[in-house]
N, C-alpha and C positions, 0 to 999 in steps of 0.2 A: 089146952087153950092158952094158958099163960105162956107156954113155949112159943105158940104161934104168934102172940102179941110181941114177944121178945124178938122173934125173928123179923117181924114186920118193922119194929123200931130200929133194929140193927140195919135192916135193908134201907130204911128211910135215911138213917144217918149216913150210910155209905153213899147213897145217891146225892145227898146234900154235899158231901165232901167232894165227890166227883164233879158236881156242878160248879162248886167254888173253884176247884183246881183248873177246870177248863176255862172258866171265866178269866182267871189270872193269866193263864197261858195266852189266851186270845188277846188280852190287853198288851202283853209283852210283844207279841207278834205284830200287833197293830202299831206299837211304838216303833218297832224296828222297821216296819214297812214305811211308816211316815218318815223316819230318818233317811231311809234309802231313797224315798221319793224326793225328799228335800235335796239330797246329794245329787240325784239325777237332774232335778230342776236346776241346781247350781251349775252342773256340767253343761246342761242345755244352754243356760245363759252364757257361760264361758264360750261355748262353741259358737253361739250366735254372735258374740262379740268378735271372736276370732274370724268368723266368716265375714262379718262387717269390715273388719280391718283388712282382711285379704281382698275383699271387693274394692275397698278404697285404694289399697296399694295397686291392685290390678288396674283400676281406672287411672291412677296416677301414672303407672307405667305406660298404659295406652296413650295418655296425653303426651308423656315425654317422647314416646316413640313417634307419635304424630308430629310433634314439633321437630324432632330430628329429621323425619322424612321431609317435612316442609322446608327445613333449612337446607337439606341436601338438594331438594328440587331447585331451590333458589340458587344455591351454589352451582349446581349443574347447569342451570340456565345462564348464569354469569359466565361460566366456563365455555358454554356453547357460543355465547356472544363473542367472547374473547377469541375463541378459535375461528369463528366466522370472520372477525375483524382481521385476524392474522392471515387467514386465507385470502381475504380481499386485498390486504396489504401486499402479500406475496404475489398475487396475481397482477396487482398494479405495478409492483417493482419489476416483475418479469416483462410486462409490457414496456416499461420505461427502458429496461436493459435492452430489449429488442430494438426499440427506437434508437437508443444510443449506439447499438451495434450497427444498425443501418447507417446512421450518420457517420460513425467511425469508418465504415467501409467506403462511404462516399468520399470522406475526407482523405482516407488512405489512397483511394483510387486517384483522387485529384492530386495528391502529393506525388504519387508515382508518375502520373502523367506530366506534372510540372517538372519532376526530377529528370524524366526522360527528355522533356523539352529543353530544360536547362542544360542537361548534359550534351544534347545535340547542339544547342546554341553555343555552349562553351567549346565544343569540338570544332564547330565552324569558325568560332572566333580565333581559336589557336591556329587553325589552318590558315586563316586570313593573315594573322600576324606573321606566321612563318613564311607565307608567300610574299608579303610585302618586304620583309627583312631579306629574304633570299634574292629578290629582284635588286634591291639596293646593293647587296654584297656582290652580286654578279656584275653590276655596273662598276663597283670599286675594282674588282679583279680585272675588268676590261679597261681600266683607267678612265672611265667616264665619271670623273670625280664630281662634277656638278650634279649629274643625275643621281649619283650615289648619295651625296649630301642631302638632296631633296628627298630621296626615298627614306633615308634614315630619319630625317626630321619628321616625315609623315608618320613613321612608326611611333616616334616619341610623342607627337601631338595626339594621335588617335588612341594610342594604348600606353599611356604614361606609367601604368602600374605593372606592365609586363616585364619579363626578364629581357626580352629583345630590346626594350627601350633603354635599358642599361648598356647593353652591348652596342646599340646604335650610337649612344653618346661617345663611346670609345672610338668607334669607326669614323665618326665625323672628325675627331681629332686626327685620326690616321690619314684622312683625305688631305688635310692641311699639311701634315708631315710629308706625305707622298709628293705633294706639289712644292715642297721645300719652303713653305710658308711657316718658318719655324716659330716666329713670335706668335702667330695665330694658333699654331698647333700647341705651343706651350700654354696659352690661355685656355684652350679647350681641354687639355689634359688636367689643368688645375680645376676646371669646372667639374670634370668627372670625379676627381678626388674629393672635392667638396660635397658633391651630390651623393656619391656612393663610397663612403669611407671604408666600407667592408666589401666593396664590389669584387667580382671575380677577375676583373682586368686591372686591379690595383697594382700588382707586381710589375706587369709589363708597362703600365702607364708610368710608374716611377722610373723604370729603366729608360723609357723613351724620353722623359723629361731630362734625365741625366745626359743622354746622348745629345739633346739640343744644347744644353749648357756646355757640353764638351766641344761641340762645333763652334759655339760662340766664345770659346776660351774662358768661360766662367767656371774655373776649376773649383773654387770654393762652393759655389751653388751646386755644381755637379756632385761634389763629395757629400754635401749635406743631404741631397736627394738620394744618392745611392746608399748612404749610411742608413737612411730610413728604410730603404729597400731591403738591405741585409737584415735589419732588426725586425722588420715586419714580415718578410718572406725569406727566412734563413735557408729553407730547403729548395727554393725555386731556382730554375735554371738561370734566370736573369741575375739572381744574387750571386750564384757561382761565377757568372761571367764577369761581374764587376769587381769582385774581390781583388783579383790580381792587379787590375788597373788602378784601383784605389791605393794599393800598396806601392 
């Protein structure tokens, strides 16, 4: 019986020991679980903060992207307007150029027609001058000196700037010389020299004046005129002809 009681006491003591140990372990595990839970809660809070920051950053990025797109649309709109303005300007310039080309063609055509008309008028004018001069020269060769002088004067009066006007001045003097009106011829030769100092008939005019002075026995005047002839026209036939006579 005593042994039984002893066994019961030992069993009770062991049960109490086991109960106390389990309680201690349970408390430790509970503390650990609480610590883990607290860490998990902390992680959740951090994650929530991070998610919030990410959402805010995402919203900021979306807003920035929206602003960039809006700015691009504005810029593209301005570019479209500028391109449209350029296209309009190019079209207007092309229209102006087309009008200018048309006006240029009209002006060019007018100039060409005027040039043809002027050329025709100039040709007709030259032909008329040649005709008048030739008629007067034919009268001279036929010794119709009065008619020749009239014809040559007509050329000089109507066409004073022509080459034939210069030649007519010389042949008028020749008419006087041919009629042996030497004083009159000398005056007309002098008029030719004064009016045409570089004229084509200068050499022969100086020669003829010297001939008049020679006929009039004005040797000094003749030599002065012929000296000028030799100086001014050294290679002319008239100069060659007078050199021996002057010597």
